C-alpha positions in Angstrom: -39.1 1.8 -126.7 -40.9 3.2 -123.4 -43.7 1.2 -124.0 -41.3 -2.0 -124.4 -39.6 -1.1 -121.5 -43.2 -1.0 -119.8 -44.0 -4.6 -120.4 -40.5 -6.0 -119.6 -40.7 -4.2 -116.5 -44.3 -5.3 -116.2 -43.6 -9.0 -116.9 -40.5 -10.0 -114.5 -42.1 -7.4 -111.6 -45.6 -10.3 -111.8 -42.0 -12.9 -112.0 -41.5 -11.9 -108.6 -44.7 -10.9 -107.4 -45.8 -15.2 -108.5 -43.1 -16.6 -107.2 -43.1 -14.1 -103.8 -46.5 -15.1 -102.7 -46.6 -19.1 -103.9 -43.4 -20.0 -102.7 -43.4 -22.8 -100.0 -40.9 -24.7 -98.8 -39.7 -28.6 -98.1 -42.2 -27.9 -95.2 -45.1 -26.3 -96.7 -44.6 -22.8 -94.5 -44.4 -19.4 -96.2 -41.3 -17.4 -95.6 -42.6 -14.5 -95.0 -39.8 -12.4 -96.2 -40.5 -13.7 -99.8 -44.1 -12.6 -99.4 -43.8 -9.1 -98.1 -41.3 -8.2 -101.2 -44.0 -10.5 -103.7 -46.7 -8.0 -102.1 -44.0 -5.3 -102.4 -43.8 -6.5 -106.7 -47.0 -7.2 -107.0 -47.7 -3.0 -106.4 -45.2 -2.0 -108.8 -46.3 -4.1 -111.3 -50.3 -3.0 -110.7 -48.8 0.6 -111.3 -46.9 0.3 -113.9 -50.0 -1.5 -115.9 -52.5 0.9 -114.8 -50.7 4.2 -114.5 -47.8 3.7 -117.7 -49.6 0.5 -120.2 -53.3 1.7 -118.9 -53.3 5.0 -118.8 -55.1 5.8 -115.9 -55.3 9.1 -114.2 -53.0 9.1 -110.8 -54.0 10.8 -107.8 -52.9 12.7 -104.9 
């Protein structure tokens, strides 16, 4: 059950990151708040992928 939750969290944060990083308004401008939260979501998604799913060690 815990592995399934990791995959669901990875999919959700990945979708949020994709939307936040690639979003543009009608004028073609990027919204800095969406870009910021997209980058934060990407960091969380990569952390879950590396540590919880792939089992890489955590340093620090």
